[in-house]
Residue, then its C-alpha position, 0 to 999 in steps of 0.5 A: m392084679s389089673v395094672t396098666i404098663r405104660p411110659l413112665a410120666e416125668a411127673d412120676v419120677a419122684a414117686a418112682d424113686a420113692i417106691f424103688r427105695t421103699a421096696f429094696s429097703k423092705f427086701l434088704g431090711i433097712p428101716d429108713p427107705a431114705a437110707f437106701t442109696g443116700d443122696a445117689a440118683i438112680v431112677a432120675t438119671r436113668f429116666r433122664a437119660n432115655p425117657k422112652a426106656a422108663l416104664g410105669a405100672y399104674r393101678n387106678g391111675s397111681l403108680v405102683g411100680s416101674s422098670f428101666a432099660t439101658h440101650w448100649g448098642s447091641f447090649g442092653f441091660l434092665g434095672p431097677v425093677s420095683v414094685h410097691p411092697n403092698l402089691w408084691d406077688q401079685g403079678v406086677a413085676k412079671q407085667l413090667m418085665s414082660e414090657t421092658v424085655a419087648l422094649l429091649d427086643r425092639g431096640g435091637v439088643r441082642q444080648a441083655a442082662l441084668f444084676t440081682f441078689p444071688d441068694s433070692p430065689r424068688h428073683i432068680a425064678l422070676y428073671q428066668k421065666f423071661g430067658f434070663w440065666p444066672q452065670y458069674l458073680t459080680p463083686v462090687m468093690s471099693k477102695p479108698a480114694v488116694a491123692s494123686t496126679d493125672p496119669t500120663g495119656m489121660s484125658r477127660y471127655s468134658a475137655l474136648s471140642s464138640s468135634e473132638k467129642a463126636a471123633c472120641i465116641a466113634q473111637c470109643v465105639d471101635l474099641t467096645d466093639a472089639i470086645h463085644p460086637g455092636l457094644d456102644v456105650g456112647p449113650e452113657i458118655r453123653a448122658i454123664a456129660e449132659q446131666n453133669l453126672g461126673e466124667t468120662i476118662l480116656i487113656h491113650d497110647a501110641a496106637g490111639l485110644a486105649g481105654l475109658a471109664c464112664c464115672h459117676v461122681g458125687a451127690g445127684s449121680e448114681a454114685g452118691s456123696d463122696v464116691a466116684f463110681v465107675k459105671f462102665g470101663a474098658v481097655r483094648p483087647g490084647r497082649d497090653a490089656t493088663g498093663l492098660f487096665g492098670r493105667l485105667l484104674d490109676a486114672c479112675e483113682a486120680l479122677a476120685a481124688d481130684a474130685g475130693c471123693k473118699q472112695v472109688i466103687a467099681g464092679v467086675s464079673a468074676g468071669r473076667h478073672q484077670a481083671y477081678r484079680q488085678m483089682i483085688d491086688r490093687g486094694f479093691r475089696t468086695f462090700i457087696q455081691g450080685v449075679a449077672m443074668l443074661r438073655p440069651n445064655e451066652l458069655a457075652f464079654n464075661r470072659s477072662d480075656c476082657f478087662v471090663i468093669d461094670d455091675l449093671r445095678 
C-alpha cells in the first residue's frame, strides 16, 4: 500500500476521529462507531496538546489513518494508532508505527510505552516488531463518585497564580523524577489547563508537594460525560507512600463529586501491586483490561514500590 506519512493537518482532525472510532468499533464489535468513547474527545485533545506529535497516513491525498505520541520528558507513549478497516493488513499501521517511534526517539524519549489488547496476537506482534514487549496487565477501574468535601492539604492547579503555577510544575517534576528519572507530566498539566479539560489536583504535607493527579472531567475531555478520569496520578515515593496514595484517591473522588460526576475512572499497572491492591480495597472495580508494552523491555515505574495511576490508552 502506497501511503504518505506526514504531520496530521488540523483540518483532518475530525476525519482522524471518525477513523479512530470506526476502526476500534470494528475490532470490538460495536455496531455504532459513535458509541465508542461517546462524547469523550481523545483525538482532538491529543492533537491540540502537541500537533507536532500527531501523524496522518494519506492515500491519494485522503486521510486513511493516524497516530499520536505523547512526550512526558524522558518517558513517552504512543496511541491511539488507527487505520480505516478497509485498509487493514496492508502495511499502513507499520508505516505509522515506524514514523511515530522515530518521532519519540527524536524527542529524547528513553522509555516508551503503549496500551493494547492483551488477547490480540495481531496487535502484540505488530508492536513487538518495533521493540515493544508486553509486561503487566493494566486493569482500568471505576468507582462511583461519592459526595465529599475536599481533603485537608488538597489544592487545585487552576487556583494558583501564574508564578505559583510555574513553581508548582517544577515541584511536580521533582516528584515524578524521584519515581522515574526524567519523567515530567508538565505537558499534561498545561494541556488540561489550556484546553479546560478538567483539573490537576495537588496534595501537600509538611515536606511540601506530596502528590498530584491530572484529571480529565466531563464531555469534550478524555473522560466523557459524568466521568472524572485520572489520566496520571502519583505520590512521593518512600515510607509514607501508602498513606499519601489514600489521600490522593480521596482528592480524586472529591473532585469528581464536586464536578457532579457519577464515577471515577483510573488505571493502574498490576506491576504496582500495592497501589492496585489499595484501589481494590477502596472499592475500585475493573471493567476493561489492557496490557502495557514497553520499549526497551524495562520496568520503568511498573514496580511494586511505585504508587502511580495511569493506563496510557
